[in-house]
N, C-alpha and C positions, 0 to 999 in steps of 0.2 A: 610373333609380335607384328601388329599391323603397321603400315607406314604412318598412319595418323598417330599411333602411340609412340613411334620412334621420333617423330618431328615435334610432338607436343613438349613444351618446356616443363621441367619439374615444377611441382607446386612450390610456393614460396616457403613452406614450412618443412620441406624435405631436407635431409642432411646435406645435399648438394648446394642448397641455398642458405643454410644456416650461417650466421655470422661466425667467422673464425676469431672474432675479437672477444672481449671480456664477456663472460656469461651473464654478468649483472646487466650489461648494456643490452644483451640479447633479450633478457627478461623484460627490461624496460621497454624495448620495442614491441614486445607482445602486449604489454599493458596499453601502450599507445594505440596499437591496432584495435584492441578491444574497445577502448574508450571512444576512439574515432568512429568505429563501426556503430556503436550504440548511439552516439550523437547523430550520425547520418540517418539511422533508422528513425529516431525521434523526429528529426527535421522532416523527413519524408512523410511520416504519419501525420504530423501537423499540417503539412501542405495538402495532403489528401483529404483530411477530415475536419480540419479547423479546431481540433482539440489536441492537447499534448498526450504523450504516451501514458502518463500516469492516469489521466482521466479515462483514456480508452481501455486500459487494463481494468480499472475499477468498474467501468460500465460492463465489460465482458463478464466479470465475476458476478455482478448483480443479475445479469441475464442467466448465467449458469446456475445461480442459487437464489432464485426469487424468494423474498421474504427474509433474507439474512439480516442480521443486526450490524450496526456500524463496527462494533468490536470484532465481530467475525470477519468483516471485510478487512479490517486492519490486520488481523492475524493472517489472512490469506495473501495479503500483499506484503507482509513482513514490514509494516510501517507502524508508526505511533498512532494511537487512537485519535488524537487531535488532528493529525495529518489526514487520516481517513475521513474525519468529520468535515474538514475543509474541502476535500475532494467531493464528498457527497453534496455539500452546499453548492458547489459549482455545477454538478450534474443536475441538481434540482432546479437551480436558477435557469439553466439552459433547456429545461423541459425533457431531459433524458431519463430521469428517475423521479419517483414519488416516494414520500415517506408516509407510512401508516402506523399509527399508535396501536399497540397491542390492546385488545379488548379486556384481557385479564390483568394487565399491569400497564397503566398509562405512561410509565417511565420508559418502557421499552418501545423502540421505534424499529419497524421493519422496512426494508427497501425493496421496491419493485420497479421493473423497467417500464418505461413509457414507450409508445410507438416510435417516437423520434429517436429514442435510444436504440431500439431494435434496428431501425434503418441505418443509424450510425455504424453499428457493428457489422451489419450486412455488407456495407460497402468499404469497410476499413481494411487497410493493408494487414497482412498476417506476418508474423505471429502477433496476436493481440497483446500478449503480455510483454512483448519486446524481444529483441534478439538474444540478449544475454540470459534472461530467465529461461527462454526456450532452449538455448544451448545447454544450460545447466540441467534442465529436465531430461535431456537426452544422454546425460552421462550416467554411468553405472554407480551404484552405491559405493563400491570400492574407490572409484575415481573421485567421487565427491568427498569421501572421508580423507583421502590423500590430499586433495586440493585444499580442503578446509584446514588440515593440519599445517600445510605449508603457508597458507595465507595467515593463519594465526601466528605462526613463527615470524613472518614478515612484519605484521602489525606490531608484534612485541619488540622488534628491532627499530621501529620508527621513533624518532626523538619527539615528534609532534603527532598527536592523535586526537581527532575530534570524534568521540564516541557517538555523538548525535547523528553522525552520518549513517549509522547502522539502520536508522529508521526513517531515512530520507529517501524518497523515490529518486531513482537515477535521473529521471527527467528534470529534477530540481537541482541537481548537483552541477 
């Protein structure tokens, strides 16, 4: 073991630093850490770019999938279609995205990045989708299944639940 490894304090989530108190309070601290970290990242993104995290992620998706429809954007961001429409309205208003009607069906609108949107993403802090979605994407399928089962159990035990939160961007919570 190197001297640097010996003198380095254990990470906060190692057994040596875990709370010996109530496991429920330990879990609560983990949620606080997650939410505070997400909020800090969103604040940093907005300071660096002038747009919130939800707009940045939506812009990144449009760049990654030029020509996608608003409904597809909503699915990719796991948000309600009306919320995606509101994000697109803001992106269009700021000159980051343009809408184009389908030549085959005028009811269908496709989204395309504008040069200003490309510049926005080029200089934006990473991860573009936010720290929590990025962390979740780095988990294995088994870890995600276990996490989802536990979170579903937790939600089931809550006396107050707002199911509209499932389709609300974290930046808006």
